[in-house]
KEGU-660102 format. One record per residue: x, y, z of N, C-alpha, C in turn; residue number from 1; residue in three letters. Coordinates in Angstrom, 1 decimal, padded with zeros to 4 digits. Atoms other than C-alpha are relative to their C-alpha. Example, Ala and Ser with C-alpha at 12.3 -4.5 7.8 and 13.67 -1.06 7.14 Angstrom:
BEGIN
+--------+--------+--------+--------+--------+--------+--------+--------+--------+------+-------+
|   n.xx |   n.yy |   n.zz |  ca.xx |  ca.yy |  ca.zz |   c.xx |   c.yy |   c.zz | roti | kekol |
+--------+--------+--------+--------+--------+--------+--------+--------+--------+------+-------+
|  000.9 | -001.2 |  000.0 |  012.3 | -004.5 |  007.8 |  000.9 |  001.2 |  000.0 |    1 |   Ala |
| -000.9 | -001.1 |  000.0 |  013.7 | -001.1 |  007.1 | -000.8 |  001.1 |  000.8 |    2 |   Ser |
+--------+--------+--------+--------+--------+--------+--------+--------+--------+------+-------+
//
This chain:
BEGIN
+--------+--------+--------+--------+--------+--------+--------+--------+--------+------+-------+
|   n.xx |   n.yy |   n.zz |  ca.xx |  ca.yy |  ca.zz |   c.xx |   c.yy |   c.zz | roti | kekol |
+--------+--------+--------+--------+--------+--------+--------+--------+--------+------+-------+
|  000.9 |  000.0 | -001.2 | -001.7 |  000.4 | -032.1 | -000.7 |  001.4 |  000.1 |    1 |   Met |
|  000.8 | -001.2 | -000.2 | -004.5 |  003.0 | -031.5 |  000.4 |  000.7 |  001.2 |    2 |   Ser |
| -000.2 | -000.8 | -001.2 | -004.0 |  005.8 | -029.1 | -001.2 | -000.1 |  000.9 |    3 |   Arg |
|  001.0 |  000.2 | -001.0 | -005.9 |  005.4 | -025.9 | -000.4 |  001.4 |  000.5 |    4 |   Asp |
|  000.5 | -001.4 | -000.4 | -007.7 |  008.8 | -025.6 | -000.8 | -000.1 |  001.2 |    5 |   Tyr |
|  000.8 |  000.1 | -001.2 | -009.8 |  007.4 | -022.8 |  000.8 | -000.1 |  001.3 |    6 |   Met |
| -001.0 |  000.2 | -001.1 | -006.7 |  006.7 | -020.6 | -000.5 | -001.0 |  001.0 |    7 |   Asn |
|  000.6 |  001.1 | -000.8 | -008.1 |  003.4 | -019.4 |  001.0 | -000.4 |  001.2 |    8 |   Tyr |
| -000.9 |  000.4 | -001.1 | -004.9 |  002.7 | -017.4 | -000.2 |  000.8 |  001.2 |    9 |   His |
|  000.2 | -001.0 | -001.1 | -005.4 |  005.8 | -015.3 | -001.3 | -000.3 |  000.7 |   10 |   Ala |
|  001.3 |  000.3 | -000.6 | -009.1 |  004.9 | -014.8 |  000.1 | -001.3 |  000.9 |   11 |   Met |
| -000.1 |  001.2 | -000.7 | -008.2 |  001.4 | -013.8 |  000.8 |  000.2 |  001.4 |   12 |   Met |
| -000.7 | -000.2 | -001.3 | -005.6 |  002.5 | -011.2 | -000.8 |  000.8 |  001.0 |   13 |   Glu |
|  000.8 | -000.8 | -000.9 | -008.0 |  005.1 | -009.8 | -001.1 | -001.0 |  000.7 |   14 |   Asp |
|  000.9 |  001.0 | -000.5 | -010.6 |  002.3 | -009.4 |  000.6 | -000.9 |  001.0 |   15 |   Ala |
| -000.6 |  000.9 | -001.0 | -008.2 |  000.0 | -007.7 |  000.5 |  000.7 |  001.2 |   16 |   Leu |
| -000.4 | -000.7 | -001.2 | -007.0 |  002.7 | -005.4 | -001.2 |  000.2 |  000.9 |   17 |   Arg |
|  001.2 | -000.1 | -000.9 | -010.6 |  003.0 | -004.2 | -000.2 | -001.2 |  000.9 |   18 |   Ser |
|  000.0 |  001.2 | -000.9 | -010.2 | -000.5 | -002.8 |  000.8 |  000.3 |  001.3 |   19 |   Val |
| -000.8 | -000.4 | -001.2 | -007.5 |  000.9 | -000.5 | -000.8 |  000.9 |  000.9 |   20 |   Ile |
|  000.8 | -001.0 | -000.7 | -009.7 |  003.8 |  000.5 | -001.2 | -000.8 |  000.8 |   21 |   Arg |
|  001.1 |  000.7 | -000.6 | -012.6 |  001.4 |  001.2 |  000.5 | -000.9 |  001.2 |   22 |   Asp |
| -000.6 |  000.8 | -001.1 | -010.4 | -001.0 |  003.3 |  000.4 |  000.9 |  001.2 |   23 |   Ala |
| -000.4 | -000.9 | -001.1 | -009.0 |  001.9 |  005.3 | -001.2 |  000.6 |  000.7 |   24 |   Leu |
|  001.2 | -000.5 | -000.6 | -012.5 |  003.3 |  005.8 | -000.6 | -001.0 |  001.0 |   25 |   Thr |
|  000.6 |  001.0 | -000.8 | -013.7 |  000.0 |  007.2 |  000.9 | -000.2 |  001.3 |   26 |   Arg |
| -000.9 |  000.1 | -001.2 | -010.6 | -000.2 |  009.5 | -000.2 |  001.2 |  000.9 |   27 |   Ala |
|  000.2 | -001.2 | -000.8 | -011.2 |  003.3 |  010.7 | -001.3 |  000.0 |  000.7 |   28 |   Ser |
|  001.4 |  000.0 | -000.6 | -014.9 |  002.8 |  011.4 | -000.1 | -001.2 |  001.0 |   29 |   Asp |
|  000.3 |  001.2 | -000.8 | -014.8 | -000.8 |  012.9 |  001.3 | -000.7 |  000.5 |   30 |   Asp |
| -001.2 |  000.7 | -000.4 | -011.1 | -001.7 |  013.5 |  000.2 | -001.1 | -001.0 |   31 |   Gly |
| -000.4 |  001.1 |  001.0 | -009.4 | -004.6 |  011.7 | -000.6 | -001.3 |  000.6 |   32 |   Leu |
|  000.6 |  001.3 | -000.5 | -011.5 | -007.8 |  012.0 |  001.0 | -001.1 | -000.2 |   33 |   Pro |
| -000.7 |  001.3 |  000.1 | -009.9 | -011.2 |  012.5 |  001.5 |  000.3 | -000.1 |   34 |   Gly |
| -001.4 | -000.2 |  000.2 | -006.3 | -011.4 |  011.3 |  000.4 |  001.0 | -001.1 |   35 |   Asp |
| -000.3 | -001.0 |  001.1 | -006.6 | -008.6 |  008.7 |  001.1 |  001.0 |  000.5 |   36 |   His |
| -001.0 | -001.1 | -000.2 | -003.6 | -006.2 |  008.5 |  000.5 |  000.4 | -001.3 |   37 |   His |
| -000.4 | -000.6 |  001.3 | -002.3 | -003.9 |  005.8 |  001.4 |  000.3 |  000.0 |   38 |   Phe |
| -001.3 | -000.5 |  000.4 |  001.1 | -003.4 |  004.3 | -000.3 |  001.1 | -001.0 |   39 |   Tyr |
|  000.2 | -001.0 |  001.0 |  001.1 | -000.1 |  002.5 |  001.4 |  000.6 | -000.3 |   40 |   Ile |
| -001.2 | -000.6 |  000.5 |  004.1 |  001.0 |  000.4 | -000.3 |  001.2 | -000.8 |   41 |   Thr |
|  000.3 | -001.2 |  000.7 |  004.3 |  004.5 | -000.8 |  001.3 |  000.8 | -000.2 |   42 |   Phe |
| -001.1 | -000.8 |  000.4 |  006.7 |  007.0 | -002.4 |  000.1 |  001.2 |  001.0 |   43 |   Lys |
| -000.1 | -001.1 | -001.0 |  008.0 |  009.3 |  000.4 |  000.3 |  001.3 | -000.6 |   44 |   Thr |
| -000.3 | -001.2 |  000.7 |  009.1 |  011.9 | -002.1 | -001.1 |  000.5 | -000.9 |   45 |   Asp |
|  001.1 | -000.4 |  000.8 |  005.7 |  012.1 | -003.8 | -000.7 |  001.3 |  000.5 |   46 |   Tyr |
|  000.7 | -001.3 | -000.5 |  003.9 |  015.5 | -003.7 | -001.2 | -000.3 |  000.8 |   47 |   Pro |
|  001.1 |  000.2 | -000.9 |  001.5 |  015.7 | -000.8 |  000.3 | -001.0 |  001.1 |   48 |   Gly |
| -000.4 |  000.9 | -001.1 |  003.2 |  013.0 |  001.3 |  000.6 |  000.9 |  001.2 |   49 |   Val |
| -000.5 | -000.8 | -001.1 |  003.7 |  014.5 |  004.8 |  000.4 | -001.0 |  001.1 |   50 |   Asn |
| -000.6 |  000.9 | -001.1 |  006.0 |  012.5 |  007.1 |  001.1 |  000.8 |  000.7 |   51 |   Ile |
| -001.1 | -000.7 | -000.7 |  008.5 |  013.6 |  009.7 |  001.3 |  000.0 | -000.7 |   52 |   Pro |
| -001.3 |  000.0 |  000.7 |  012.0 |  014.6 |  008.4 |  000.8 | -001.2 |  000.4 |   53 |   Asp |
| -000.9 |  001.2 | -000.4 |  013.6 |  011.8 |  010.4 | -000.4 | -001.2 | -000.8 |   54 |   Ser |
|  000.4 |  001.2 |  000.8 |  011.5 |  009.2 |  008.5 |  000.4 |  000.2 | -001.5 |   55 |   Leu |
| -000.4 | -000.2 |  001.4 |  012.2 |  010.9 |  005.2 |  001.5 | -000.2 | -000.2 |   56 |   Arg |
| -001.4 |  000.2 |  000.1 |  015.9 |  010.8 |  005.9 |  000.3 | -001.6 |  000.0 |   57 |   Ala |
| -000.2 |  001.5 |  000.0 |  015.6 |  007.0 |  006.6 | -000.5 | -000.7 | -001.2 |   58 |   Arg |
|  000.7 |  000.5 |  001.1 |  013.3 |  006.4 |  003.7 | -000.1 |  001.1 | -001.1 |   59 |   Phe |
|  000.0 | -001.2 |  000.9 |  014.2 |  009.0 |  001.0 | -000.9 | -000.2 | -001.2 |   60 |   Pro |
|  000.8 |  000.2 |  001.2 |  012.3 |  007.3 | -001.8 | -001.3 | -000.8 |  000.3 |   61 |   Glu |
|  001.2 |  000.8 | -000.2 |  009.9 |  004.6 | -000.6 |  000.0 | -000.6 |  001.4 |   62 |   Glu |
|  000.1 |  000.5 | -001.3 |  008.6 |  003.3 |  002.7 | -001.2 | -001.0 |  000.1 |   63 |   Met |
|  001.1 |  000.9 | -000.2 |  006.4 |  000.4 |  003.8 | -000.5 |  000.1 |  001.5 |   64 |   Thr |
|  000.5 | -000.1 | -001.4 |  004.1 |  000.8 |  006.9 | -000.9 | -001.2 |  000.1 |   65 |   Ile |
|  000.9 |  001.1 | -000.3 |  002.0 | -001.9 |  008.6 | -001.1 |  000.5 |  000.9 |   66 |   Val |
|  001.1 | -000.3 | -000.9 | -001.4 | -001.3 |  010.1 | -000.5 | -001.3 |  000.5 |   67 |   Leu |
|  000.4 |  001.3 | -000.6 | -002.1 | -004.1 |  012.5 | -000.5 |  000.3 |  001.4 |   68 |   Gln |
|  000.3 | -000.1 | -001.4 | -002.0 | -003.7 |  016.3 |  000.0 |  001.4 |  000.6 |   69 |   His |
| -000.3 | -001.4 | -000.6 | -000.7 | -000.2 |  017.1 | -000.1 |  001.1 | -001.1 |   70 |   Gln |
|  000.2 | -001.2 |  000.8 | -002.1 |  002.6 |  015.0 | -001.1 |  000.8 |  000.6 |   71 |   Phe |
|  000.9 | -000.9 | -000.6 | -004.0 |  005.6 |  016.0 | -000.5 |  001.1 | -001.0 |   72 |   Trp |
|  000.5 | -001.2 |  000.8 | -006.1 |  008.4 |  014.4 |  000.0 | -000.3 | -001.5 |   73 |   Gly |
|  000.1 |  000.3 |  001.4 | -006.7 |  006.7 |  011.1 | -001.1 |  000.8 | -000.6 |   74 |   Leu |
|  001.0 | -000.9 |  000.7 | -008.4 |  009.4 |  009.0 |  000.1 | -000.3 | -001.4 |   75 |   Asp |
|  000.1 |  000.4 |  001.4 | -009.6 |  008.5 |  005.6 | -000.7 |  001.0 | -000.8 |   76 |   Val |
|  000.6 | -001.0 |  000.8 | -010.3 |  011.1 |  003.0 | -000.2 | -000.5 | -001.5 |   77 |   Gly |
|  000.2 |  000.4 |  001.4 | -011.2 |  011.0 | -000.7 |  001.3 | -000.2 | -000.8 |   78 |   Glu |
| -001.2 |  000.0 |  000.7 | -007.7 |  011.7 | -001.9 |  001.2 | -000.5 |  000.8 |   79 |   Glu |
| -001.2 |  000.4 | -000.8 | -005.4 |  010.8 |  001.0 | -000.5 | -000.6 |  001.4 |   80 |   Leu |
|  000.3 |  000.5 | -001.3 | -005.3 |  009.1 |  004.4 |  001.1 |  000.5 |  001.0 |   81 |   Phe |
| -001.0 | -000.3 | -001.0 | -003.5 |  010.0 |  007.7 | -000.1 | -001.0 |  001.1 |   82 |   Gly |
| -000.1 |  001.0 | -001.1 | -002.4 |  007.7 |  010.5 |  001.2 |  000.3 |  000.9 |   83 |   Val |
| -001.1 | -000.2 | -000.9 | -000.3 |  007.9 |  013.6 |  000.5 | -001.4 |  000.3 |   84 |   Thr |
| -000.7 |  001.3 | -000.3 |  002.3 |  005.1 |  014.1 |  001.1 |  000.3 |  001.0 |   85 |   Leu |
| -001.1 | -000.1 | -000.9 |  004.9 |  004.4 |  016.6 |  001.3 | -000.5 | -000.7 |   86 |   Ser |
| -001.4 |  000.3 |  000.5 |  008.6 |  004.5 |  015.5 |  001.0 |  000.2 |  001.1 |   87 |   Phe |
| -000.9 |  000.0 | -001.2 |  011.1 |  003.6 |  018.2 | -000.6 |  000.7 |  001.2 |   88 |   Ser |
|  000.8 | -000.5 | -001.1 |  008.4 |  004.4 |  020.8 | -000.3 |  001.4 | -000.1 |   89 |   Asp |
|  000.5 | -001.4 |  000.2 |  007.7 |  007.8 |  019.3 | -001.1 |  000.0 | -001.0 |   90 |   Val |
|  001.2 |  000.0 |  000.9 |  004.3 |  008.4 |  017.8 |  000.2 |  001.1 | -001.0 |   91 |   Gln |
| -000.2 | -000.9 |  001.1 |  004.5 |  010.1 |  014.4 | -001.2 |  000.0 | -000.9 |   92 |   Glu |
|  001.1 | -000.1 |  000.9 |  001.8 |  011.3 |  012.1 |  000.5 |  000.0 | -001.5 |   93 |   Arg |
| -000.3 |  000.1 |  001.4 |  001.9 |  010.4 |  008.4 | -001.3 |  000.3 | -000.8 |   94 |   Leu |
|  001.1 | -000.3 |  000.9 | -000.3 |  011.7 |  005.7 |  000.4 | -000.4 | -001.4 |   95 |   Val |
| -000.4 |  000.6 |  001.3 | -000.3 |  009.9 |  002.3 | -001.1 |  000.1 | -001.0 |   96 |   Val |
|  001.0 |  000.0 |  001.1 | -002.2 |  010.6 | -000.9 |  000.0 | -001.4 | -000.6 |   97 |   Pro |
|  000.1 |  001.3 |  000.6 | -003.5 |  007.4 | -002.5 |  000.9 | -000.1 | -001.3 |   98 |   Tyr |
| -000.8 |  000.0 |  001.3 | -001.7 |  008.4 | -005.7 |  001.5 | -000.3 |  000.3 |   99 |   Ser |
| -001.4 |  000.3 | -000.3 |  001.7 |  007.9 | -003.8 |  000.2 | -001.4 |  000.3 |  100 |   Ala |
|  000.0 |  001.4 | -000.4 |  000.8 |  004.3 | -002.9 |  000.5 | -000.8 | -001.2 |  101 |   Val |
| -000.5 |  000.9 |  001.0 |  002.8 |  001.8 | -004.9 | -000.4 | -001.5 |  000.2 |  102 |   Thr |
|  000.4 |  001.4 | -000.2 |  001.6 | -001.4 | -003.2 | -000.9 |  000.0 |  001.3 |  103 |   Ala |
|  000.8 |  000.2 | -001.1 | -001.1 | -002.5 | -000.8 | -000.2 | -001.5 |  000.1 |  104 |   Phe |
|  000.2 |  001.4 | -000.2 | -001.4 | -005.9 |  000.7 | -000.7 | -000.3 |  001.3 |  105 |   Ala |
|  000.6 |  000.6 | -001.3 | -003.5 | -007.8 |  003.3 |  000.4 | -001.5 |  000.0 |  106 |   Asp |
| -000.5 |  001.4 |  000.1 | -001.4 | -011.0 |  003.8 | -000.9 | -001.0 |  000.7 |  107 |   Pro |
|  000.9 |  000.9 | -000.6 | -004.1 | -012.5 |  006.0 | -000.9 | -000.7 | -000.9 |  108 |   Ser |
|  000.9 |  000.6 |  001.0 | -006.1 | -013.2 |  002.9 |  000.7 | -000.1 | -001.3 |  109 |   Val |
| -000.9 |  000.0 |  001.2 | -003.2 | -013.1 |  000.4 | -000.6 |  000.9 | -001.1 |  110 |   Gln |
|  000.5 | -001.0 |  000.9 | -004.6 | -010.0 | -001.3 |  001.0 |  001.1 | -000.2 |  111 |   Phe |
| -000.9 | -001.1 |  000.2 | -002.6 | -007.3 | -002.9 | -000.2 |  000.7 | -001.3 |  112 |   Gly |
|  000.1 | -000.8 |  001.2 | -002.5 | -004.5 | -005.4 |  001.4 |  000.7 | -000.1 |  113 |   Leu |
| -001.3 | -000.7 |  000.2 |  000.6 | -002.9 | -007.0 | -000.3 |  001.0 | -001.1 |  114 |   Gln |
|  000.3 | -001.2 |  000.9 |  000.6 |  000.5 | -008.8 |  001.3 |  000.7 | -000.4 |  115 |   Phe |
| -001.0 | -001.0 |  000.3 |  002.8 |  003.0 | -010.5 | -000.4 |  001.2 |  000.7 |  116 |   Ser |
|  000.3 | -001.2 | -000.8 |  003.1 |  006.2 | -008.5 |  000.3 |  001.2 | -000.9 |  117 |   Ala |
| -000.4 | -001.2 |  000.8 |  004.3 |  008.4 | -011.3 | -000.8 |  000.2 | -001.3 |  118 |   Asp |
|  000.9 | -000.2 |  001.1 |  001.5 |  008.1 | -013.8 |  000.6 | -000.7 | -001.3 |  119 |   Gly |
| -000.6 |  000.6 |  001.1 |  003.7 |  006.0 | -016.1 | -001.0 | -001.1 | -000.6 |  120 |   Asp |
|  001.0 |  000.9 |  000.6 |  001.2 |  004.2 | -018.4 |  000.6 | -001.3 | -000.4 |  121 |   Thr |
| -000.6 |  001.3 |  000.3 |  003.7 |  001.5 | -019.2 |  000.2 | -000.9 |  001.2 |  122 |   Asp |
| -000.1 |  000.8 | -001.3 |  003.8 |  000.4 | -015.5 | -001.2 | -000.9 |  000.1 |  123 |   Ser |
|  001.1 |  001.0 | -000.2 |  001.7 | -002.5 | -014.4 | -000.8 |  000.4 |  001.3 |  124 |   Gln |
|  000.8 |  000.0 | -001.2 | -001.2 | -002.3 | -012.0 | -000.3 | -001.5 |  000.2 |  125 |   Ala |
|  000.2 |  001.4 | -000.3 | -001.5 | -005.7 | -010.3 | -001.1 | -000.1 |  001.1 |  126 |   Val |
|  001.0 |  000.3 | -001.0 | -004.6 | -006.9 | -008.5 |  000.0 | -001.5 |  000.1 |  127 |   Gly |
| -000.2 |  001.4 | -000.1 | -004.3 | -010.3 | -007.1 | -000.4 | -000.6 |  001.3 |  128 |   Ala |
|  000.0 |  000.8 | -001.1 | -005.0 | -013.0 | -004.7 |  001.2 | -000.9 | -000.2 |  129 |   Glu |
| -001.2 |  000.9 |  000.1 | -001.9 | -015.1 | -003.9 |  001.2 |  000.6 |  000.6 |  130 |   Gly |
| -001.3 | -000.4 | -000.5 |  001.7 | -014.7 | -003.0 |  000.4 |  001.3 | -000.6 |  131 |   Asp |
| -000.3 | -001.4 |  000.5 |  002.9 | -011.1 | -003.3 |  001.4 |  000.4 |  000.3 |  132 |   Leu |
| -001.4 | -000.4 | -000.4 |  006.7 | -011.0 | -003.1 |  000.3 |  001.4 | -000.6 |  133 |   Pro |
| -000.3 | -001.3 |  000.6 |  006.8 | -007.9 | -005.4 | -000.6 |  001.1 |  000.9 |  134 |   Ala |
|  000.6 | -001.0 | -000.8 |  004.5 | -006.0 | -003.1 |  000.7 |  000.2 |  001.3 |  135 |   Ala |
| -000.7 |  000.0 | -001.3 |  006.6 | -006.7 |  000.0 |  001.5 | -000.4 | -000.1 |  136 |   Leu |
| -001.4 |  000.4 |  000.2 |  010.3 | -006.6 | -000.9 |  000.6 | -000.1 |  001.4 |  137 |   Pro |
| -000.6 |  000.4 | -001.3 |  012.5 | -008.0 |  001.9 |  000.7 |  001.3 |  000.6 |  138 |   Ala |
| -000.7 | -001.2 | -000.5 |  014.5 | -004.7 |  002.2 | -001.0 |  001.0 |  000.6 |  139 |   Glu |
|  001.0 | -000.9 | -000.5 |  011.3 | -002.8 |  002.8 | -000.6 | -000.4 |  001.3 |  140 |   Ala |
|  000.6 |  000.5 | -001.3 |  010.3 | -004.9 |  005.8 |  001.1 |  000.0 |  001.1 |  141 |   Thr |
| -001.1 |  000.0 | -001.0 |  013.7 | -004.6 |  007.6 | -000.3 |  001.0 |  001.1 |  142 |   Asp |
|  000.1 | -001.0 | -001.0 |  012.8 | -001.4 |  009.4 | -001.5 |  000.4 |  000.2 |  143 |   Asp |
|  001.5 | -000.3 | -000.2 |  009.0 | -001.7 |  009.8 | -000.2 |  000.5 |  001.4 |  144 |   Leu |
|  000.3 | -000.6 | -001.3 |  007.5 |  000.4 |  012.6 | -000.6 | -001.1 |  000.9 |  145 |   Pro |
|  000.6 |  000.9 | -001.0 |  006.3 | -001.3 |  015.8 | -001.5 | -000.2 | -000.2 |  146 |   Ser |
|  001.4 |  000.2 |  000.3 |  002.8 | -000.9 |  014.4 | -000.2 | -001.2 | -000.8 |  147 |   Ala |
|  000.1 |  001.2 |  000.8 |  003.5 | -004.0 |  012.4 | -000.3 | -001.2 |  000.8 |  148 |   Gly |
|  000.3 |  001.3 | -000.6 |  003.3 | -007.6 |  013.3 |  000.9 | -000.2 |  001.2 |  149 |   Asn |
| -000.7 |  000.0 | -001.2 |  004.4 | -007.5 |  016.9 |  000.7 | -001.4 |  000.3 |  150 |   Glu |
| -000.5 |  001.4 | -000.3 |  005.0 | -011.3 |  017.1 |  001.3 | -000.2 | -000.8 |  151 |   Ser |
| -001.1 |  000.3 |  000.8 |  007.6 | -011.0 |  014.4 | -000.2 | -001.1 | -001.0 |  152 |   Gly |
|  000.3 |  001.1 |  000.9 |  005.9 | -013.8 |  012.5 | -000.6 |  000.5 | -001.2 |  153 |   Glu |
|  000.6 | -000.3 |  001.3 |  005.1 | -013.5 |  008.9 | -000.9 | -001.1 | -000.4 |  154 |   Glu |
|  000.8 |  001.0 |  000.7 |  002.4 | -015.2 |  007.1 |  000.9 | -000.7 | -001.0 |  155 |   Lys |
| -001.0 |  000.7 |  000.9 |  004.4 | -017.8 |  005.3 | -000.5 | -000.1 | -001.4 |  156 |   Ala |
|  000.2 |  000.1 |  001.4 |  004.2 | -019.0 |  001.8 | -001.3 | -000.5 | -000.4 |  157 |   Asp |
|  001.2 |  000.5 |  000.6 |  001.4 | -019.7 | -000.5 |  000.4 | -001.0 | -001.1 |  158 |   Ser |
| -000.4 |  001.0 |  001.0 |  001.4 | -022.7 | -002.8 | -000.3 |  000.4 | -001.4 |  159 |   Asp |
|  000.4 | -000.4 |  001.3 | -000.1 | -020.8 | -005.6 |  000.4 |  001.4 | -000.3 |  160 |   Thr |
| -000.4 | -001.4 |  000.4 |  000.9 | -017.7 | -007.5 | -001.1 |  000.5 | -000.9 |  161 |   Asp |
|  001.1 | -000.4 |  000.8 | -002.2 | -016.0 | -008.7 |  000.0 |  001.5 | -000.3 |  162 |   Asn |
| -000.1 | -001.4 |  000.3 | -000.9 | -012.5 | -009.4 | -000.4 |  000.2 | -001.5 |  163 |   Val |
|  000.5 | -000.2 |  001.3 | -002.7 | -011.2 | -012.4 |  000.4 |  001.4 | -000.5 |  164 |   Ile |
| -000.4 | -001.3 |  000.6 | -001.1 | -008.5 | -014.5 | -001.1 |  000.5 | -000.9 |  165 |   Ala |
|  001.2 | -000.6 |  000.8 | -003.9 | -006.3 | -015.8 |  000.5 |  000.4 | -001.4 |  166 |   Leu |
| -000.5 | -000.3 |  001.3 | -001.7 | -005.2 | -018.6 | -000.1 | -001.1 | -001.0 |  167 |   Asp |
|  000.1 |  001.2 |  000.9 | -002.0 | -008.7 | -020.0 | -001.2 |  000.0 | -000.9 |  168 |   Ala |
|  001.3 | -000.1 |  000.7 | -005.5 | -007.8 | -021.2 |  000.0 |  001.2 | -001.0 |  169 |   Phe |
| -000.1 | -001.1 |  000.9 | -004.3 | -004.7 | -023.1 |  000.5 | -000.5 | -001.3 |  170 |   Arg |
| -000.5 |  000.3 |  001.3 | -003.7 | -004.9 | -026.8 |  001.4 |  000.7 | -000.1 |  171 |   Lys |
| -001.4 | -000.6 |  000.1 |  000.0 | -004.4 | -027.5 |  000.2 |  000.6 | -001.4 |  172 |   Lys |
+--------+--------+--------+--------+--------+--------+--------+--------+--------+------+-------+
//
């Protein structure tokens, strides 16, 4: 197999991360329309992640946040975003580089992306419409902040599984 001097995997992940930036920019500018809401999973120990020590102690490796009804001060930059969420009725500020994000989903339209956060070129980037169990592991949703789905209801199942592994198109 030829060596990829162009590093297409990194370019692809950067392009897909711009989808997160664009979605957050729209939410910051206009709010979340309709039933749209975002699940964002990120590596808490990734360089540049700034979260309170109490959250880092609860989530030493990875954390999933939900942007739906209660979030404040959503600031979207080129390389990172910041948002204030409520955890046990205490507002906390989080700053997350896009490169720390391992999954992004909008269950209202069954859309999701999955990334490697460590630059591992053998990892898969997944862009999909459809059911996204890998993007939202059950254990990651156990301690979601109150900024999440307040009704406690989850968008149920999808009859189709349309997750597309982009690595499937790479020559092996």
